[in-house]
N, C-alpha and C positions, 0 to 999 in steps of 0.2 A: 504494500499500500504506500502511495506517495501523494503528498499534497502539492499542488502547483503553487509556485511563488508568483503572485500577481503584482502588477504595478500599482502605485498608489491611486491612480485614477479609477481603478476598479471598485474602490470603496464608494465613490460617488455613483458609479454605475449600478451598484447593488441597491442603492436607495431608489433610483429611477426604475430599475426593474421590479422592485417591490411595489412601487406605485402602479406600474402596469399590470402586475399580477392582482392587486387589489381591485382595479377597474374591471378585470375580467369576471370576477364574481364577488362583488362587495358583501353580499349577504352571507355567504359561506365563510369568508375571511373574518368578518365581524363576529360571526357565531363561534368560530375557532378561538378567536382572541378572547372574548368576554366569557366564553365557556371555560377556557383555561383559567382565567383569573378568578372567576367566581368559584370554581372547584377548589382552588387553593385557599381562597378566603374562607369558604365554609369549613374545610378541613382544619384550618388554623384555629377555628373557634372551639374545637374539641378541647376540653380542659386537660392541662398537664401534658398530653401526648400529641396534641394537634400539630405543633410545629415539626416534631419528629416525623409524623406520618406524612405531612405535606412535603418535607424534603425527600423522603423515600419514594413517593409516587410521582414527584415532579418530572423525572426523566421519561417516564412512561406517557405522561400527559403531553410533555413536549414532543415526543415522538409522534403522538396522535395529531398534534397540530401540523407537524411537517408532513405527515401522510396526507392530510387534508389539502395543504398547500401544494403538494406534489400532484394531487388529483386536479386541482385547478390549473396548474401549469400544463398538464396533459389533456386538459379539457375533458376529463372523465366525470361522470355524475356519481356522487356519493351521498350517503345519508348522514343524519346527525351522529350516527354511531361511530363515524370516522374519528371523532375526538377521543374515543376510548380504544382505538385500534392498537395503540401502543402496548396495551396490556396483553395483546395476543402474541407479541414477540418474546424474546427472551427476558421474561420479567425478572428472573433472578439476577441477570447481569445489569438490568436497568436499575433495579433496587440497590444493587452494589454501587453503581455510579452515584446514586443519591446519598447512600451512606458515606461514601468517601467525601463527597461534597460537604455533607453535614459535619463530619469529623474535622475536616480542614477548616470549615468556618468557625467552629467552636474553638479550635486551636488558635486561630488568628484573634478571635475576641479575647481568649485567655491571655495571649501575649500582650494585648492592648492594655490589660489590667495593670501592667507595669507603670503606665502613665497616669491612669485615673483611679486606681484601686478597685476596678471592676464595675465602675458606674455605667459605662457604655454596654457592657455585657448584660447588666440588669435591665437597662432600658430595652434592649432589643429582644430579650427574652421575656419581657412583660412583667418582671418582678419590681420594677420601679417606674413611676410615672414621670414623663418628660416635662416636668413643671419648670418654672423659671429658675428656681434655685438650682435645680439639677442641671439644666443646660448651661448654667454659668459656673459649674464646678471646675476647679482647676485641673488641668490635664485632659479634660474631655476632648478638646480639639486635637491634641496630640495623639490620643487614643484612636481617634477617628482616622487620622493620617496613617497610623500603624496598621489599622485594620484594612484600609484601602490598599496599602502597599502589599500586604500579605494575601488578600483575597484576589487581587488582580490576576496572578498566575493561576489561581484556583479557578477563576471564572474562565480563563482561557483553556484550561484542561477540561472544563465541562462543556464548553460551547458546542462542539461537534460530537461530543461523546454519545448522547442519545441516538443520533442519526447513525453513527458508525456501529453501534450495538445493534440497532434494528435493521439497518439496510446491509451492513457488511458482515454481521454475525461475529464480530470480534469480541474478546473478553472486555470486561469493564476497565482493568488497568491499562490494557493496550489501547483501548478507545480514548481514554483520557490522556494517554501519552501522546498519541498521534494528534489529538485535538490541540494539545499544548504547543507541539511542534509546528503545526499548521498555522496557528495564530501568531506564533513568534516569527515565522518566516514572512508573514504577511502583515506585520504590525503597521507599516506605513499605510496600507490600504485600510486596515481596521481603524486607524487614527482618523482618516478622512471620512470613513464610514460613520464613525461615532459623531463627528462634527455635522455630518449631513443629517443624522438622526436628531441631534440636538435642534437643528434648524426646523425640522419637520414637526417635532413634538412641541417645542417651546418657542423658537424664534419666529417662524412664520405665523402661527396662530396668534401669538401675542402682538405682533406688528399689525396684523389685520384687524384685531379687535381694537387696538389703540387708534388706528386710522379711522375706523368707523365710529369710535367713541367721540371723536371731534365733531362729528355731524349729528350722531344720535346715540347718546349713552344708553338708552333703553335697548336699541337694536343691538349694541355691543354686548350688553349683559345677556341678551337672549342667545347670541352667537357663541358666547363663551362656554355655554353648556354642550351643544352638539359638536363642536370642533374637536374635542378629544375623542369623541365617538368615531370620528374619521381618521384622526392622526394616529391613535394607538394601533388600529388594525393595519394601517399602511406599514408602521414599524415592524409588526409581526410578519407581514408579508415579505419583508426584506431578508428574513432569516434564510428562506430557501435559495435565493440567487447566490448568496455567498457560499452556501454549502455546495451548490451544483458547479459553481465557478472553480472552487478549490478542489473538490473531490468528485466532480461530475464524471470523470473518466473511470471511477470505480463504481459508479451507479449504472447498472445495465440500461442501455437505451438513452443515456445522457452523456455521450462522449462530447468532450469540448476540445477546442484547439489549444495546444500548448503555447 
């Protein structure tokens, strides 16, 4: 298995291709997006073990989203059950990916306790309310920086892992290793990709609302509600183009030029 190294401009192309994919079937992409988010939110509400369960099933649900996006890309008709199709793959390997991600996240948060005495860990695990006094606690900002620095390579290892497990039938450790390597080799493209995503989710909608607000504050307030309902599914739709662009030669029927 080998990941293509793409030029930085591909990062912007992924955003444009995601928008095109969303336009092909807005209803299904929106369903996949908010179905995924709603499922994880509901699971997280389970007392004590909700966050653990959510982390373990997240790769399987992520694979379901990718399966749905691939169906849109191939112009295939699928039902609502496609969101749960990831559970029909190697669920043991997918849960292992989620478990490794969870352990890595907890270790990163534990390391951040060096700076703030564990305040950030307590906030993110729900054991401490993020009130004004807590947010002004000394060392909290440093703890956040430590967490970001440690979780970034973890997120890189997770990014393609569900897809590699589900579509390539590789083990969880191997999938996370190849995902990390692929993201590292393409970090310039991912940097521009993240900038493009920031513009789509925050920049463009905020600018549009601000411009409209100068003429009609009421209309601007009304638009501020549905815009995320469009922007977030577009972001989710961009996940498939970068997977096909970097690993497409390993996905049957999706060969791409080197």
